[in-house]
C-alpha positions in Angstrom: 131.5 -84.8 -172.9 128.8 -86.6 -174.7 128.8 -88.8 -177.8 126.4 -87.5 -180.5 125.3 -89.5 -183.5 124.1 -88.2 -186.6 121.7 -89.6 -189.5 124.5 -89.6 -192.0 127.7 -92.1 -192.4 131.2 -91.7 -194.2 131.8 -94.6 -196.2 135.2 -93.5 -197.4 138.1 -92.5 -195.1 138.0 -88.8 -195.9 134.8 -87.8 -197.8 131.0 -87.8 -196.7 127.8 -87.6 -198.8 126.2 -84.2 -199.3 124.0 -85.0 -196.3 126.9 -83.6 -194.3 126.2 -79.6 -194.7 129.1 -77.2 -193.3 128.8 -73.7 -193.2 132.2 -71.9 -192.7 132.9 -68.3 -191.6 136.0 -67.2 -193.2 137.7 -63.9 -193.9 140.2 -63.2 -196.6 143.8 -64.8 -195.9 142.1 -68.0 -194.5 141.5 -69.8 -198.2 144.2 -72.5 -197.5 142.4 -73.9 -194.6 139.3 -73.2 -196.2 140.4 -75.3 -199.3 141.4 -78.2 -197.3 138.0 -78.4 -195.7 136.6 -78.2 -199.2 138.8 -81.0 -200.4 137.2 -83.5 -197.8 134.1 -83.8 -200.0 131.4 -82.0 -197.8 128.4 -79.9 -199.1 130.1 -76.5 -198.1 129.1 -73.0 -198.1 131.2 -70.1 -196.8 130.9 -66.5 -196.2 132.8 -63.7 -194.1 129.8 -63.3 -191.9 127.1 -65.4 -190.2 124.1 -66.6 -192.7 121.0 -67.3 -191.0 118.9 -70.2 -192.2 121.8 -72.1 -193.6 120.2 -75.4 -192.4 123.8 -76.7 -191.6 125.0 -79.9 -189.6 128.0 -78.1 -188.5 129.4 -74.6 -188.4 132.9 -73.7 -188.7 134.8 -70.5 -187.7 138.1 -69.9 -189.2 139.6 -67.5 -186.9 140.8 -66.5 -183.5 139.0 -65.4 -180.3 138.0 -62.0 -181.6 136.1 -63.7 -184.6 134.3 -66.1 -182.1 133.5 -63.1 -179.9 131.9 -61.0 -182.9 129.5 -64.1 -183.9 128.8 -65.6 -180.4 125.2 -64.1 -180.5 124.6 -65.6 -184.0 126.2 -69.0 -182.8 123.8 -69.1 -179.9 120.8 -68.4 -181.8 121.6 -71.3 -184.3 121.9 -74.1 -181.7 124.3 -75.9 -184.3 127.4 -77.6 -183.2 130.5 -75.5 -183.6 134.3 -76.3 -185.0 136.8 -73.6 -184.3 139.6 -73.8 -186.9 142.6 -71.4 -185.2 143.5 -69.2 -187.6 143.7 -66.1 -185.7 146.2 -63.9 -183.8 145.2 -65.5 -180.2 143.4 -68.7 -180.4 142.9 -69.1 -176.7 139.3 -70.7 -177.1 140.6 -73.3 -179.6 143.4 -74.1 -177.3 141.3 -74.7 -174.5 139.2 -77.4 -176.6 142.5 -78.8 -177.5 142.3 -77.8 -181.0 146.1 -76.3 -181.4 146.5 -76.9 -185.3 144.2 -76.9 -188.5 145.0 -80.3 -188.8 143.6 -81.4 -185.7 140.3 -79.6 -186.5 140.1 -81.3 -189.9 140.5 -84.4 -187.9 137.4 -83.4 -185.6 135.3 -82.9 -189.0 136.0 -86.4 -190.4 135.2 -87.7 -186.8 131.9 -85.6 -187.0 131.2 -87.2 -190.2 131.3 -90.5 -189.1 129.0 -89.9 -186.4 131.7 -90.1 -183.6 131.9 -86.6 -182.6 133.0 -85.4 -179.3 130.9 -82.3 -178.6 131.0 -80.4 -175.3 128.7 -77.9 -174.1 131.1 -74.9 -173.0 130.3 -72.5 -170.5 130.5 -68.8 -171.6 130.8 -65.6 -170.0 128.3 -62.5 -169.8 129.2 -58.7 -169.3 126.2 -56.6 -168.5 126.9 -52.8 -168.7 125.1 -50.2 -166.9 122.2 -50.0 -169.8 121.8 -53.6 -169.4 123.0 -54.5 -172.6 124.5 -58.0 -172.3 127.6 -59.3 -174.3 128.7 -62.8 -174.2 132.5 -63.7 -174.3 134.1 -67.2 -174.6 137.6 -66.5 -173.1 138.7 -63.9 -170.8 137.8 -60.4 -169.9 139.1 -57.6 -167.6 140.2 -54.0 -166.7 143.5 -52.5 -166.4 146.6 -53.9 -168.1 144.4 -56.6 -170.1 142.5 -53.6 -171.5 145.6 -51.6 -172.3 147.5 -54.0 -173.9 144.6 -55.4 -176.1 143.9 -51.8 -177.2 147.4 -51.3 -178.3 147.6 -55.0 -179.9 144.5 -54.3 -181.7 145.9 -51.7 -183.7 149.2 -53.9 -184.6 149.4 -55.5 -188.2 147.8 -58.9 -188.4 151.1 -60.8 -188.5 152.7 -58.8 -185.6 149.4 -59.7 -183.6 149.7 -63.2 -184.4 153.2 -63.3 -183.2 153.4 -61.7 -179.7 151.4 -58.7 -180.3 149.6 -59.1 -177.1 152.9 -59.4 -175.1 154.2 -56.5 -176.9 151.0 -54.5 -175.7 151.4 -55.9 -172.4 154.9 -54.7 -172.1 153.6 -51.1 -173.2 150.8 -51.7 -170.6 153.4 -52.5 -167.9 155.4 -49.2 -168.5 152.2 -46.9 -168.5 151.1 -49.1 -165.2 147.7 -48.1 -164.9 146.3 -48.0 -161.5 142.6 -48.6 -160.7 140.7 -48.0 -157.7 138.6 -51.1 -157.9 135.6 -52.8 -156.1 134.9 -56.2 -156.8 131.7 -58.0 -155.2 131.7 -61.5 -156.0 129.5 -64.6 -155.2 132.2 -67.5 -154.2 131.5 -70.8 -152.6 132.5 -69.2 -149.0 129.6 -66.9 -149.8 129.3 -63.0 -150.8 132.7 -61.4 -150.8 133.7 -57.8 -151.3 137.0 -56.6 -152.3 138.2 -52.8 -152.5 142.1 -52.6 -153.7 144.2 -50.4 -155.8 145.0 -52.8 -158.5 146.5 -52.7 -161.9 144.7 -55.5 -163.2 141.6 -57.6 -162.9 140.8 -60.6 -165.0 138.0 -63.0 -165.0 138.6 -66.0 -167.0 136.6 -68.7 -168.8 139.6 -70.3 -170.3 143.2 -70.7 -168.6 145.1 -68.3 -171.4 144.5 -65.3 -172.9 146.8 -63.1 -175.2 147.9 -66.1 -177.4 148.8 -68.5 -174.8 149.5 -66.6 -171.6 148.1 -68.7 -168.8 146.4 -65.9 -166.5 144.3 -68.4 -165.0 145.8 -71.9 -165.2 143.3 -73.8 -163.1 140.1 -72.4 -165.3 137.8 -75.2 -167.4 135.3 -74.4 -169.8 132.8 -76.7 -168.3 133.0 -75.9 -164.3 130.5 -73.2 -163.9 132.8 -70.8 -162.4 135.0 -67.6 -163.8 138.5 -67.6 -162.4 139.4 -64.3 -161.1 142.9 -62.7 -160.8 143.3 -59.5 -159.2 146.9 -57.8 -159.3 147.7 -55.2 -156.7 149.2 -51.8 -157.6 153.2 -52.1 -157.6 156.2 -50.1 -158.8 157.2 -50.7 -162.4 160.4 -52.6 -161.7 158.2 -54.9 -159.9 155.6 -55.4 -162.3 158.2 -56.2 -165.0 158.9 -59.1 -162.8 155.4 -60.1 -162.6 155.3 -60.2 -166.1 158.0 -62.5 -166.4 156.1 -64.8 -163.8 153.2 -64.6 -166.1 155.4 -65.9 -169.0 156.1 -68.6 -166.5 152.6 -69.3 -165.2 154.0 -68.8 -161.7 152.4 -65.3 -161.1 149.8 -66.8 -158.6 152.6 -67.4 -156.2 153.3 -63.6 -155.9 151.9 -61.8 -152.6 150.3 -59.0 -154.9 148.5 -61.6 -157.0 145.2 -63.0 -155.7 142.5 -65.5 -156.9 139.2 -66.8 -156.6 136.3 -68.4 -158.2 133.0 -67.1 -158.8 129.6 -67.6 -160.8 128.9 -63.8 -160.5 130.6 -60.3 -160.1 130.0 -57.0 -159.8 133.0 -54.4 -161.0 133.5 -50.9 -160.1 136.2 -48.5 -160.8 136.8 -45.2 -159.7 136.8 -43.4 -162.5 135.0 -45.8 -165.0 137.5 -47.5 -167.5 137.3 -49.5 -170.3 136.2 -53.2 -170.1 137.6 -55.8 -172.9 136.9 -59.6 -173.4 138.4 -61.7 -176.0 140.5 -58.8 -176.8 137.9 -56.9 -177.8 136.3 -53.6 -176.2 133.0 -54.1 -174.6 131.8 -51.2 -172.6 133.1 -49.3 -169.4 132.5 -50.0 -166.0 130.7 -50.6 -163.6 129.8 -54.0 -165.0 127.7 -57.1 -163.8 129.6 -60.3 -165.1 128.2 -63.8 -164.8 129.1 -67.4 -166.2 126.5 -69.0 -168.6 126.9 -72.9 -168.0 126.8 -75.2 -171.1 125.8 -72.4 -173.4 127.6 -73.6 -176.5 127.8 -77.0 -178.3 131.5 -77.1 -179.6 133.7 -80.1 -180.9 136.7 -80.6 -178.9 139.7 -82.9 -178.6 140.6 -83.2 -175.1 
């Protein structure tokens, strides 16, 4: 964590001068949070999309992991500090930054205006498909149950997605019980490692949780230069249902069918090819190369 000081000061408790320029990316439905931000007295522009050349001191994303995922290439090009206001259905990236409410996000803006911002250079992940196209992600990606659950949840109404939609998708995926013939080649601390297994899920995590707080990789950190990988072997539906309960309790890593490792770089192949999702969004199909991008994005954080 680094402490950045900026060439503007705040003389009042909750306001600042127009030297504090904020650009907010906000979709319809987030007006109350956006109004709270405006009430703080900053020079604020807002739009539903990223606007290049805004010359802002701070970029604010009002949304969840899918919104961040969509704008990551733009955020990386801008090199401006980013604040995430958790207004989405998942909010796992914000959760990993210690931002669990709109109120906490607004407090971070106030600290930023006073020149006392906590800014972290957070890791991201990169997925490269067979054509070489590279897609950054902020939270977690995977194949198998995760992809099936995300695909189902994305077709649910927004309110349902924000209140257990991914869990509903996971339950449906567990009933379908997709089985993959998976090959993973990973670079680990112990050297290069190859795994070939029949599995129902393989996830690579930059954050501890996915799906709105499910702690798939409890030990994952945003600044350790590693992806925490979790492989769940193929199992019967009753056994898989019990494993889902373990996931809710974050005790799934104790199961004999669940394996974990940390890696900077992976190659994932499946037979036949299958869909890869990240941050709850479709990315491509296997095979893919996945790697961590250390210290890629400057973000405000609380923890």
